[in-house]
Each structure stands twice: as structure tokens, then as C-alpha cells.
C-alpha positions as CSV (number, residue, x, y, z in Angstrom):
1,M,0.0,0.0,0.0
2,I,2.8,2.4,0.8
3,K,4.3,1.8,-2.7
4,S,1.0,2.7,-4.3
5,L,0.7,5.9,-2.3
6,S,4.3,6.8,-3.2
7,R,3.6,6.2,-6.9
8,I,0.4,8.4,-6.7
9,R,2.3,11.1,-4.9
10,A,5.1,11.0,-7.5
11,A,2.5,11.1,-10.4
12,F,0.9,14.2,-8.8
13,A,4.3,15.9,-8.4
14,Q,5.2,15.2,-12.0
15,A,1.9,16.5,-13.3
16,S,2.3,19.6,-11.2
17,K,5.8,20.2,-12.5
18,R,4.5,19.7,-16.1
19,R,1.7,22.2,-15.6
20,R,4.1,24.8,-14.1
21,T,6.6,24.4,-16.9
22,T,3.9,24.6,-19.6
23,R,2.5,27.7,-17.9
24,E,5.9,29.4,-17.8
25,L,6.6,28.5,-21.5
26,N,3.2,30.0,-22.5
27,E,4.1,33.2,-20.7
28,L,7.2,33.7,-22.9
29,P,6.9,36.2,-25.8
30,T,5.9,34.6,-29.1
31,E,9.3,35.4,-30.7
32,I,11.1,33.4,-28.0
33,Q,8.7,30.5,-28.2
34,K,9.4,30.3,-32.0
35,D,13.2,30.4,-31.3
36,I,13.0,27.4,-29.0
37,G,10.8,25.5,-31.4
38,R,7.4,25.6,-29.6
39,P,4.5,25.3,-32.0
40,E,2.5,28.4,-32.6
41,R,-0.5,27.0,-30.7
42,A,0.3,24.3,-28.2
43,E,-2.7,22.2,-27.3
44,P,-2.9,21.4,-23.7
45,D,-2.0,17.8,-23.0
46,E,-4.4,15.8,-20.8
47,I,-2.7,14.8,-17.7
48,R,-2.5,11.0,-17.5
49,L,-2.2,9.6,-14.0
50,P,-1.5,5.9,-13.3
51,F,-4.9,5.3,-11.5
């Protein structure tokens, strides 16, 4: 049971980090986003958790 809870906690932490990174990248100016190779309109990915 502890392993399952640890995996769930890790999945939530990873999803949180992914959302934060996406939000920060979306806040960059369009020119910088193009320079780093981001698509013009990034569709939000659905968060997939292992449960």
C-alpha cells in the first residue's frame, strides 16, 4: 500500500511540474517561443495519472 501511495504522490508531483513548466513557457513572448521551437499554438495535454 505504501508503494502505491508513493507512486500516486510521484505522479501528482510530476503532473504539477509539467503544468508549471507549460504555464511558464506559455508566458514567454511569441518570438522566444518560436526560437526554442514551440508550436504556434500548443494544445494542452491531458494529464495522465496511473490510476
